[in-house]
C-alpha positions in Angstrom: -0.1 -0.1 0.0 1.3 3.5 -0.7 0.4 6.9 0.8 0.3 10.1 -0.4 1.5 11.8 2.4 1.7 11.1 5.8 -1.8 13.2 6.4 -3.2 10.2 4.0 -1.9 7.6 6.1 -3.2 9.3 9.5 -6.5 9.8 8.1 -6.9 6.0 7.0 -5.1 5.2 10.7 -8.0 7.4 12.0 -11.0 5.5 10.7 -9.3 2.1 12.0 -9.4 3.7 15.3 -13.2 5.2 15.7 -13.9 2.9 18.7 -11.7 5.0 20.8 -13.3 8.1 20.4 -13.8 10.0 23.8 -12.3 11.8 26.6 -10.4 8.8 27.9 -8.0 8.3 24.6 -5.0 10.3 24.1 -3.0 10.2 20.9 0.9 10.1 22.0 2.7 10.7 18.4 6.5 10.2 18.0 7.9 13.4 16.4 8.6 14.6 14.4 6.7 12.5 11.6 4.6 10.4 13.6 2.7 13.8 14.5 1.2 14.5 11.4 -0.6 11.2 11.9 -1.2 11.7 15.3 -2.8 15.1 14.2 -5.4 13.1 12.1 -6.0 10.5 14.5 -6.7 13.3 17.5 -9.2 15.4 15.3 -11.0 12.7 14.1 -11.4 11.0 17.9 -11.9 14.3 19.4 -9.0 13.7 21.8 -5.8 15.4 22.7 -2.5 15.2 20.9 0.3 14.3 22.9 4.0 13.4 22.7 6.3 10.5 23.7 9.7 11.5 22.8 12.6 9.0 22.3 15.7 9.5 20.7 17.8 6.9 18.7 21.6 6.0 19.6 23.9 5.1 16.3 26.4 2.5 15.8 29.9 4.7 16.7 31.3 3.5 13.4 27.6 4.4 11.0 25.8 6.8 13.1 22.7 6.2 10.8 22.7 2.8 12.2 20.3 2.7 15.2 21.8 0.1 17.5 19.4 1.8 20.5 16.7 3.9 21.3 16.0 6.1 24.7 12.7 7.3 26.1 12.7 9.8 29.3 12.2 7.1 32.1 11.6 3.2 30.5 15.1 1.3 30.1 16.7 1.6 26.4 15.8 -0.6 23.8 18.8 -2.1 22.0 20.1 -4.6 19.7 21.8 -6.7 21.8 23.7 -8.4 19.0 25.3 -4.9 18.5 25.7 -3.6 21.8 27.5 -6.6 23.3 30.4 -5.7 21.3 30.4 -1.9 22.6 32.1 -0.6 25.5 29.8 0.1 28.3 30.8 3.3 29.4 30.5 5.0 26.1 27.1 3.1 25.5 26.3 4.4 28.8 27.5 8.1 28.0 25.2 8.1 25.1 22.4 6.8 26.8 22.7 9.8 29.4 23.0 12.3 26.9 19.9 11.3 24.6 17.9 11.5 27.9 19.4 15.0 28.5 18.5 16.0 24.9 15.0 14.4 25.3 14.2 17.0 28.2 15.7 19.6 25.9 12.9 18.6 23.3 10.4 18.3 25.8 10.7 21.9 26.5 10.6 23.1 23.2 7.4 21.3 22.4 3.8 23.1 23.7 2.7 19.5 24.3 0.0 18.9 27.2 2.2 16.3 28.7 -0.8 14.1 29.9 -0.3 11.4 32.4 -1.6 8.2 30.5 -2.1 6.6 33.7 -6.0 5.1 33.6 -6.7 6.2 30.0 -6.7 4.6 26.5 -3.2 5.4 25.3 -2.3 5.4 21.4 0.8 5.4 20.2 1.3 6.7 16.8 4.3 7.1 14.3 4.7 7.3 10.5 5.9 3.7 9.9 8.4 1.1 11.6 11.8 0.0 10.2 13.6 -1.6 12.9 11.0 -1.1 15.3 13.5 0.3 18.2 11.9 3.5 18.6 8.4 2.6 18.7 9.5 -0.4 21.3 10.7 2.2 23.6 7.8 5.1 23.1 5.6 1.6 23.8 7.7 1.0 27.2 8.1 4.6 28.2 3.9 5.2 27.7 3.3 1.5 29.6 5.3 2.7 32.7 2.8 5.2 33.5 -0.1 2.5 33.7 -2.7 3.2 30.6 -6.0 1.4 30.9 -5.4 0.4 27.2 -2.5 0.6 25.3 -2.5 0.8 21.4 0.1 1.4 18.9 -1.1 2.3 15.2 0.9 2.7 12.5 0.4 2.4 8.2 3.5 -0.2 7.5 5.7 -2.4 9.2 7.7 -5.6 8.5 5.9 -8.8 9.5 8.6 -9.9 12.2 8.0 -6.7 13.8 5.0 -6.4 13.7 4.7 -10.0 15.5 6.6 -8.7 18.1 4.7 -5.6 18.8 1.7 -7.2 18.9 2.6 -8.8 22.3 3.7 -5.7 23.7 0.3 -3.8 23.4 -3.3 -4.2 24.0 -3.9 -3.8 20.6 -1.4 -3.2 17.0 -3.5 -1.4 14.5 -1.1 -1.9 11.2 -2.7 -0.8 8.0 0.3 -2.5 6.0 2.4 -5.6 6.7 3.8 -6.5 3.5 5.2 -10.1 2.9 8.5 -8.2 1.5 9.0 -5.2 3.1 11.2 -2.7 1.2 13.7 -1.6 3.9 12.6 2.3 4.5 9.6 3.5 5.7 9.9 6.3 2.7 9.3 3.9 0.5 5.4 3.6 1.0 4.8 7.6 0.6 4.9 9.1 -2.7 5.4 12.5 -0.4 7.9 11.9 2.5 9.5 15.0 3.1 11.0 15.9 6.7 8.9 17.3 9.1 10.0 20.6 10.9 9.9 21.3 14.4 7.7 24.4 13.5 5.5 22.1 12.6 5.0 20.1 14.6 4.8 22.8 17.3 1.9 24.3 15.0 -0.2 21.0 14.8 0.3 20.8 18.7 -1.2 24.0 19.0 -4.4 23.3 16.2 -5.2 20.0 17.6 -5.4 21.1 21.6 -6.7 24.6 21.2 -9.6 25.3 23.2 
């Protein structure tokens, strides 16, 4: 399945989540790309749009290759095949550094920062490749004891989808291709980068009274 852009994917996801419309639901989007989809979902469900901020740690010799994902409070989610070869002190330093960056980023976004405790929490991203980032987001939200924990994405590799489905109460994935193309952007006609200013504007639009 191909999506015109993130807004298109978000509208399609929203239609699959209509049963969660109501005051007890909060959409937690992963910035930046996931916020565009999260906005469409929150708009249709009539619920707040919030964020769950994570950061990736790249391989020291190939920074674009993620080996860990870090959230604010939950244990880091790592590719153990890679991290067991790493110097422990280096990895601990990187985790600490990325947690500080999460705090900095949180201070720049006008999100409502709603506790998911006792609520239906829907985690939204624009797609999954390795799955480290969304796993980190799931563990971060789970720590805060939501009533129901849902992950919703437009596309995922089949093995990652199977793993994620065991981590949440429900996984909503529009497309689980038999042969994954290797990059989330391959499933979008328009996959331009999303800016911080766009994230800020969408948060303001979604949560204005």
